[in-house]
ROSE-595842 format. One line per field, with one value per residue: chain; y, z, x of N, C-alpha, C in turn. Coordinates in steps of 0.001 Angstrom, whole numbers, plus 500000, padded with zeros to 6 digits. Each point is the difference from the previous one (the first is absolute). Last residue first. Layout:
REM residues N
chain <- (A  ...)
n.c2 <- (Y  ...)
n.c3 <- (Z  ...)
n.c1 <- (X  ...)
ca.c2 <- (Y  ...)
ca.c3 <- (Z  ...)
ca.c1 <- (X  ...)
c.c2 <- (Y  ...)
c.c3 <- (Z  ...)
c.c1 <- (X  ...)
This chain:
REM residues 206
chain <- (A  A  A  A  A  A  A  A  A  A  A  A  A  A  A  A  A  A  A  A  A  A  A  A  A  A  A  A  A  A  A  A  A  A  A  A  A  A  A  A  A  A  A  A  A  A  A  A  A  A  A  A  A  A  A  A  A  A  A  A  A  A  A  A  A  A  A  A  A  A  A  A  A  A  A  A  A  A  A  A  A  A  A  A  A  A  A  A  A  A  A  A  A  A  A  A  A  A  A  A  A  A  A  A  A  A  A  A  A  A  A  A  A  A  A  A  A  A  A  A  A  A  A  A  A  A  A  A  A  A  A  A  A  A  A  A  A  A  A  A  A  A  A  A  A  A  A  A  A  A  A  A  A  A  A  A  A  A  A  A  A  A  A  A  A  A  A  A  A  A  A  A  A  A  A  A  A  A  A  A  A  A  A  A  A  A  A  A  A  A  A  A  A  A  A  A  A  A  A  A  A  A  A  A  A  A)
n.c2 <- (489720  502592  504366  503097  502118  501869  499120  500421  498403  501072  501626  501401  500970  500000  500271  498894  500197  504737  504321  503919  505135  504099  503929  501738  500372  501058  498308  499510  499041  498037  496937  498109  497715  495185  497893  497496  497810  497799  496909  497646  495993  498880  498147  500393  501342  502907  501623  503707  504511  501572  497918  501033  502930  499393  502009  504663  501221  499459  503317  504910  503488  501353  497466  497244  498385  497693  497517  497259  500694  501629  502718  501851  501284  499343  495065  495268  494949  494629  496023  495073  497221  500793  501149  504346  503432  498672  498131  498350  497580  500800  503618  499533  501107  501419  502755  504169  504636  505391  504786  502312  498489  494891  495683  494643  494289  494078  495695  498473  499745  500108  500816  500826  503576  504061  505312  505241  505348  503798  498636  496034  497837  496044  496651  495140  494676  494280  494910  494992  495882  499332  501639  504423  503584  501158  502730  504783  503654  503347  504137  504632  505536  505239  505079  503799  501320  495880  494304  496558  496641  496139  495469  494654  495261  495667  498900  498965  502702  504439  500341  500166  503178  500796  500513  504334  501847  498646  501853  504201  500725  500606  504251  503359  500451  502424  504691  502151  500723  503741  504472  504129  504197  500962  499655  503700  503557  499738  501213  504585  501879  498935  502322  504216  500152  499243  502202  499785  497627  498133  497432  499760  500437  499254  494969  495799  496165  495317)
n.c3 <- (522903  495887  497016  495493  495901  497820  499601  497497  498683  498268  497761  495330  499505  500501  502618  500685  499711  497658  498680  497448  498899  499237  502818  501919  503649  501879  501588  502651  500710  495873  496175  496457  500015  499839  495516  497521  499072  502227  500028  500738  499030  498047  501582  505293  505501  502596  499133  497797  498417  495750  495922  495356  497240  496753  495754  500447  501837  497277  496707  500271  499040  502254  501683  504583  505474  504733  505247  504060  504368  500409  495418  494709  494191  495416  497907  497750  500453  499589  501172  500229  498831  495666  497865  500355  496758  494838  495143  494521  495759  496538  496835  497521  499933  500724  504002  501825  501301  499920  498641  499804  497584  499010  497806  499288  499551  500060  501780  502307  505298  502399  501636  500242  501489  502075  501020  501674  499329  497816  494949  499347  500376  502212  502996  501451  502093  501027  502420  502303  501298  501723  497682  498364  502930  500863  496900  500026  502897  499232  497462  501054  501310  501590  498177  496903  495652  498254  499856  499901  502925  502569  501930  500576  500995  502176  505306  503560  501789  501371  503816  504509  501647  500493  496135  498286  501253  497774  495710  499292  499176  495639  498063  501687  498310  496032  500307  501492  496900  497119  502725  502415  500331  498350  502956  502742  498000  499438  503665  500806  497671  501450  503667  499286  498402  503031  504721  504633  504330  501527  500115  502118  499714  498056  497988  498163  496470  498289)
n.c1 <- (490212  503172  501440  499944  502712  504008  505689  504996  505237  505336  504120  499361  494850  494246  494868  494357  495395  497951  496563  497150  497486  497208  499338  504622  504371  505036  504880  505077  504690  502683  503237  502911  504347  500273  498093  495911  494630  495020  495486  494738  496031  495030  496577  500775  501712  498079  494469  496929  499321  502469  501594  498962  502680  503870  501077  501006  504159  503829  500923  501523  503751  504244  504039  500013  499607  497586  498854  499977  502158  504571  501618  501767  500991  500390  498310  497283  497873  498235  496213  496878  496322  496367  495858  497821  501192  499179  501770  501026  499926  496719  500913  504677  505317  505485  502647  502777  503508  500701  499313  495709  496146  501120  502856  501165  501607  500747  502825  503877  500312  495372  494370  494052  496281  496140  497644  498259  497951  497778  499767  502242  505394  503120  503851  502217  501356  501040  499153  501596  502524  504646  503832  499552  500833  504472  502376  499426  501914  503549  499228  498124  501668  499485  499837  501151  498210  497428  498451  495834  496735  496523  496796  497909  496907  499324  501288  503344  503823  498817  497162  501794  504005  504695  502860  501240  504185  503954  500847  502252  504715  501855  499657  502891  504392  500561  500018  503920  503475  499729  499225  497170  497569  495546  496321  498965  497740  495369  497430  499044  496347  495635  498150  498109  495617  496435  498496  498298  502856  505212  505324  505369  505377  504305  501139  503188  501998  502196)
ca.c2 <- (500002  498965  498905  499969  499268  500928  499313  500674  499886  499399  499823  499148  500713  499244  500721  499853  499038  498668  499595  498615  499124  498952  499215  500645  499280  500366  500490  499878  499940  501328  500095  500661  501453  500489  500022  501205  499701  501134  500085  501073  500558  499597  499868  499238  499933  499769  499512  498558  499547  500930  499476  499054  500712  499198  498588  499776  500318  498924  498748  499441  499664  500992  501088  499602  501132  499944  501012  499404  499713  498741  500132  499229  500201  501126  501133  500886  501364  500740  501082  500847  499603  499836  498615  499145  500111  501101  499588  501021  499547  498880  500398  500199  499006  499997  498784  499184  498748  498875  499381  500570  501440  500687  501176  501233  501163  501333  500229  499491  500516  499435  500357  499179  498912  499268  498576  498994  498892  500559  501166  500011  501146  500628  500841  501407  500923  501382  500811  501178  499844  499548  498684  499021  499861  499240  498597  499324  499166  498897  498883  498746  498966  498802  499132  499677  501211  501156  501108  500194  501192  500906  501113  501066  501164  499721  500377  498963  498689  500164  500027  498675  500153  499918  498591  499555  500611  499414  498667  500088  499908  498647  499089  500099  499319  498564  499527  499962  498875  498776  499554  498637  500005  500251  498792  498916  500301  499713  498551  499539  500542  499251  498655  500113  500376  498810  500491  499938  501158  499807  500791  499330  500347  501118  501216  500360  501275  500765)
ca.c3 <- (501421  500367  500801  501411  500165  500431  500006  500986  499656  500927  501379  500012  499508  499889  499218  500334  501100  499679  500624  500426  500165  498982  500046  499267  499028  500334  498833  499980  501382  500451  501157  499621  499989  501375  500708  499880  499716  499463  500558  499395  500992  500054  498659  499192  498551  499320  500936  500192  500860  501101  501257  500558  500884  501204  499664  499336  500941  500993  499403  500687  499012  499927  499107  498652  499083  498861  498985  498766  500202  500712  501437  500875  501426  499998  500915  500069  499610  500407  499113  500629  501396  500327  499709  501078  501215  500883  501232  501018  500857  500819  501108  499531  500403  498852  499207  500424  499299  500899  499638  500926  499755  500161  500871  499233  500751  499391  499430  498640  499119  500360  499242  500253  499039  500102  499945  499585  500914  501179  500478  499234  500196  498722  499802  499953  499203  500190  498788  500117  499246  500892  500520  498931  499745  501085  499889  498954  500540  500814  499182  500490  499014  500398  500914  501219  500750  499199  500691  499213  499154  500300  499079  500599  499129  498575  499215  499739  499708  498898  498728  499587  499850  501346  500322  499434  500751  501341  499926  500104  501403  500490  499265  500568  501296  499734  499422  501063  500870  499306  498951  500176  500614  498969  499184  500809  500183  498723  499898  500814  499488  498798  500376  500593  498921  499278  498718  498965  499712  500362  499274  499622  500876  500854  499656  501053  500682  499793)
ca.c1 <- (499644  499027  500545  499588  498764  498960  498702  499149  498591  499040  500452  501183  501176  501244  501000  501414  500025  500507  501254  499811  501153  500015  498772  498915  499180  498617  499271  498539  499524  499604  499110  498753  500196  499902  501271  500814  501407  500743  501345  500788  500907  501402  500552  499056  500121  501270  501007  500042  498919  499736  500519  499036  499071  499768  499851  498714  498927  499886  499524  498847  498990  498938  500389  500376  500008  500908  499678  499495  498582  499809  500224  499120  500251  500922  499871  501161  499639  501193  500436  501011  500184  501413  500359  499510  500807  499612  499348  500241  501107  499533  499119  498635  499005  499105  499833  498870  499685  500275  501280  500975  500073  498722  500038  499793  499544  499954  498674  499935  501051  501302  501204  501185  500142  501255  499724  500972  500238  500652  499270  498752  499112  499659  498812  500358  499201  500419  499900  499154  498766  498932  500370  499793  498570  499396  500375  499232  498919  500500  500486  499435  499677  500722  499273  500720  500360  500409  500658  501214  500034  501094  500206  500803  500153  500221  498825  498999  500580  500945  499266  499520  498548  499414  499771  498722  498903  499974  499404  498541  499604  500282  499114  498657  500006  500123  498744  499001  500304  499589  500915  500473  501328  501003  500128  500555  501418  500670  500114  501128  501259  500386  500422  501333  500924  500418  500478  498985  499179  498610  499023  498757  498891  500377  499270  499067  500182  498775)
c.c2 <- (498603  500040  499007  498805  499945  499312  500918  499395  500631  499827  499224  499676  499018  500903  499154  501044  499742  499133  498585  499540  498608  498987  498796  499060  500892  499331  500289  500564  499821  499865  501452  500109  500765  501520  500525  499826  501306  499648  501175  500137  501036  500614  501234  499941  499196  499045  499684  499641  498502  499522  500905  499391  499053  500701  499166  498505  499784  500282  498898  498647  499373  499701  501028  501213  499500  501286  500040  501002  499369  499765  498689  500387  499170  500345  501101  501219  500901  501400  500695  501050  500926  499665  499718  498522  499051  499940  501224  499742  500975  499441  498838  500344  500352  498871  500246  498706  499261  498719  498959  499469  500713  501505  500620  501158  501150  501065  501425  500161  499296  500593  499279  500443  499205  498847  499305  498642  499096  498938  500602  501134  499872  501140  500535  500830  501399  500892  501445  500800  501157  499836  499428  498587  498918  499798  499138  498508  499072  499073  498791  498777  498712  498857  498740  499158  499684  501112  501076  501243  499988  501249  500857  501072  501132  501236  500035  500399  498982  498660  500139  500002  498672  500120  499784  498560  499514  500553  499358  498623  500022  499826  498566  499024  500007  499212  498492  499484  499846  498780  498743  499601  498596  499953  500172  498770  498928  500250  499575  498492  499479  500493  499226  498639  500099  500327  498841  500387  499794  501244  499718  500954  499194  500377  501088  501318  500189  501327)
c.c3 <- (500478  501491  500336  500726  501489  500168  500608  499876  501136  499336  500880  501410  499976  499416  500025  499225  500513  501258  499582  500613  500474  500195  499073  499991  499340  498983  500439  498700  500049  501433  500422  501170  499641  500056  501419  500711  499843  499855  499344  500729  499293  501191  499169  498601  499360  500824  499234  501103  500197  500782  501191  501319  500637  501006  501221  499767  499365  500984  501036  499497  500598  498979  499807  499168  498651  499190  498950  498954  498752  500443  500672  501445  500805  501436  499621  500870  500079  499418  500629  498995  500766  501488  500261  499751  501094  501304  500851  501217  501130  500925  500893  501190  499437  500238  498798  499197  500638  499255  501023  499738  500954  499845  500090  500980  499026  500937  499471  499350  498645  499084  500573  499119  500315  499007  499918  499908  499450  501065  501182  500531  499073  500301  498576  499748  500050  499040  500324  498701  500142  499284  500912  500483  498963  499813  501077  499927  498961  500491  500832  499267  500653  499060  500302  501003  501341  500961  499020  500568  499223  499158  500468  498944  500752  499194  498510  499024  499516  499574  498802  498626  499509  499966  501442  500380  499496  500821  501380  500045  500177  501426  500466  499328  500627  501305  499759  499476  501128  500863  499325  498829  500204  500556  498925  499136  500838  500121  498673  499890  500809  499451  498782  500414  500522  498845  499184  498619  498806  499586  500553  499247  499595  500968  500995  499630  501113  500752)
c.c1 <- (499680  499736  498908  500608  499624  498652  498958  498602  499209  498648  499042  500468  501167  501076  501271  500790  501417  500002  500406  501325  499588  501141  500053  498795  498964  499082  498571  499468  498491  499481  499799  499012  498737  500114  499779  501322  500762  501475  500716  501328  500872  500737  499714  500587  498862  500843  501287  500984  499946  498780  499698  500490  498997  499084  499637  499760  498629  498876  499818  499532  498750  498928  498908  500362  500489  499882  501104  499577  499386  498563  499621  500266  499027  500376  500968  499721  501230  499869  501199  500427  500942  500123  501476  500257  499536  500777  499675  499111  500288  501091  499588  499089  498641  499001  499096  499989  498820  499642  500445  501419  500948  500188  498612  499998  499781  499457  499916  498647  499971  501044  501204  501161  501260  500013  501359  499330  501102  500260  500728  499141  498796  499028  499888  498740  500601  499235  500350  500035  499032  498662  498912  500310  499739  498511  499365  500321  499392  498887  500398  500539  499516  499630  500801  499251  500648  500415  500451  500687  501304  499904  501163  500237  500691  500360  500317  498899  498976  500577  500932  499328  499430  498474  499554  499696  498642  498840  499908  499358  498486  499513  500198  499045  498613  499964  500033  498664  498996  500254  499455  500894  500557  501413  501068  500263  500689  501500  500614  500183  501180  501328  500483  500535  501425  500937  500554  500499  499102  499226  498621  499094  498776  498895  500336  499344  498996  500124)
C-alpha cells in the first residue's frame, strides 16, 4: 500500500476529493484484492456485524473498497445483506444476494430490483457499511459530495452513539486525512474499517 506524501486537512473539500481520488486510483489491482480480503478481519471485531440481522453495504464503484468478501459470512450466519436504493434525495435499502437482479440508477450504480414494499428505511437497518472517499480519526467522513448518506442518517445527529444503525466507514488506509473540518450537515461514523485496522470511535465504557 503506498504511503502518502503529506497529510491533508482544511476546508477545501474540492481539493481534498481530487487528491483522494488520485490516491485511490494509484492502488494496484493486487492491492485492492488484498485489501478486500483483509477488511473482513477488521469488520469481525465489531460485535453488531457478527450478530445483528440487517447489514447494509454498497456496490463498489470508482475504485471503492469492494465488499464481496463479507457476503458469504453474512449469509452463513443467517444475516440479511442489503444494498442502497436512491429514492428522491435519500437512500432506502433492499435485500440482495449475488445472482439477484439489479438495475442501474441515474448515477450508473447498480441497485437491487425491489418492489416498494421490500425497501427498508434507514432506521430499520442495524449496521451500515458506508463508503468513504476520506476519513479522519474523529469519525468525520468525506464522501463524493452528493450528501445522500448525511441526509439519510441525519436522524442520528444528537443521539447517543452508537445507536441503530451503527455506521461503519469503509476505506483504504491511504484515504486517511489528518483532519476533516466538519460541516453542519455531516454525520460522523461510529467505526472506520480499513485493510489495516479498525478505528473504534464509540464512547469508552465507564
